[in-house]
C-alpha positions as CSV (number, residue, x, y, z in Angstrom):
1,Q,14.6,-0.3,31.0
2,V,13.3,1.5,28.0
3,Q,9.9,3.0,27.4
4,L,8.5,3.3,23.9
5,V,5.6,5.5,22.8
6,E,4.2,5.2,19.3
7,S,2.2,7.7,17.4
8,G,1.0,8.4,13.9
9,G,-1.4,5.5,13.3
10,G,-4.9,6.1,11.9
11,L,-7.3,5.5,9.0
12,V,-6.1,6.1,5.5
13,Q,-7.4,5.2,2.1
14,A,-5.6,2.7,-0.1
15,G,-2.8,4.4,-1.8
16,G,-2.3,6.9,0.9
17,S,0.5,7.5,3.3
18,L,1.1,7.6,7.1
19,R,4.2,8.2,9.2
20,L,4.6,6.4,12.4
21,S,6.9,7.7,15.2
22,C,8.3,6.0,18.2
23,V,10.0,7.9,21.0
24,A,12.3,6.0,23.4
25,S,13.1,7.0,26.9
26,G,14.9,5.5,29.8
27,N,18.1,3.5,29.1
28,I,18.5,5.0,25.7
29,F,22.3,4.7,25.6
30,S,22.0,1.0,25.4
31,I,19.7,0.9,22.4
32,N,21.1,-1.0,19.4
33,T,18.5,-1.9,16.8
34,M,15.2,-0.2,16.5
35,G,12.3,-1.5,14.4
36,W,8.7,-1.9,13.6
37,Y,6.6,-5.0,13.7
38,R,2.9,-5.4,12.9
39,Q,0.2,-7.8,13.8
40,A,-3.1,-8.2,11.9
41,P,-6.0,-10.0,13.4
42,G,-5.5,-13.8,13.4
43,K,-1.9,-13.5,12.2
44,Q,1.5,-13.7,13.9
45,R,3.4,-10.6,14.6
46,E,5.9,-9.9,11.8
47,L,8.9,-7.7,11.2
48,V,8.2,-4.8,9.0
49,A,11.5,-3.0,9.1
50,S,14.5,-2.5,11.3
51,I,17.4,-0.1,11.5
52,A,20.7,-0.6,13.3
53,T,22.7,2.1,15.1
54,G,24.9,2.6,12.1
55,G,21.9,3.0,9.8
56,S,21.8,-0.3,8.0
57,T,18.2,-1.3,7.3
58,N,16.2,-4.4,6.8
59,Y,12.7,-4.6,5.3
60,A,10.0,-7.3,4.9
61,D,9.6,-8.1,1.2
62,S,6.0,-7.0,1.3
63,V,6.9,-3.4,2.1
64,K,10.1,-2.9,0.2
65,G,9.9,0.2,-2.1
66,R,6.9,1.5,-0.2
67,F,8.0,1.9,3.4
68,T,11.1,3.7,4.7
69,I,12.5,3.4,8.2
70,S,14.7,6.0,9.7
71,R,16.0,7.1,13.1
72,D,17.0,10.3,14.8
73,N,19.4,9.3,17.5
74,A,19.5,12.8,18.9
75,K,15.7,12.6,19.5
76,N,15.7,8.9,20.4
77,T,13.1,8.4,17.8
78,V,12.5,5.9,15.0
79,Y,10.1,6.6,12.1
80,L,8.3,4.5,9.6
81,Q,7.2,6.3,6.5
82,M,4.5,4.2,4.8
83,N,3.5,5.1,1.3
84,S,1.2,3.4,-1.2
85,L,-0.6,1.7,1.6
86,K,-2.7,-1.4,0.8
87,P,-5.6,-2.9,2.7
88,E,-3.3,-5.8,3.7
89,D,-1.0,-3.3,5.5
90,A,-3.7,-2.8,8.1
91,A,-2.6,-4.0,11.5
92,V,-1.4,-2.9,14.9
93,Y,2.1,-1.6,14.5
94,Y,4.6,-2.0,17.3
95,C,7.8,-0.3,18.0
96,N,10.7,-2.5,19.1
97,V,14.2,-1.9,20.4
98,H,17.0,-4.3,21.1
99,L,19.6,-3.2,23.7
100,T,23.3,-4.0,23.6
101,N,22.7,-6.4,26.5
102,Y,20.1,-8.3,24.3
103,E,17.1,-7.1,26.2
104,V,14.1,-6.4,24.0
105,Y,11.4,-3.8,24.6
106,W,8.0,-3.2,22.9
107,G,5.7,-0.3,22.6
108,R,2.0,-0.7,23.1
109,G,1.2,-0.4,19.5
110,T,-0.6,2.0,17.2
111,Q,-3.5,1.0,14.9
112,V,-3.2,1.4,11.1
113,T,-6.4,1.0,9.2
114,V,-6.5,1.1,5.4
115,S,-9.8,1.4,3.5
116,S,-10.1,0.0,0.1
């Protein structure tokens, strides 16, 4: 199993920045892809960004050019740098990992609030 702990959420004004972090523990040697999802009230959870073990990344169109995902394998940590935040970015952000055996784990989420 893998445990995920997110941090870095909070309240920011539109146009501001936040950096989310997610530390993984447990069966970390089986981690393949790491990523971030978000869920706003009344909406489905959606992929924000993901990063594979080799470093290839994938972003939702709505965040391209504003958000950057990165990972530090030595620290078992994935980051999401969020710049130029918009009110529509407000959501609970969830860390997600896919293991090599196709198991999927989720963090508990961290709230991001963007004031206009």
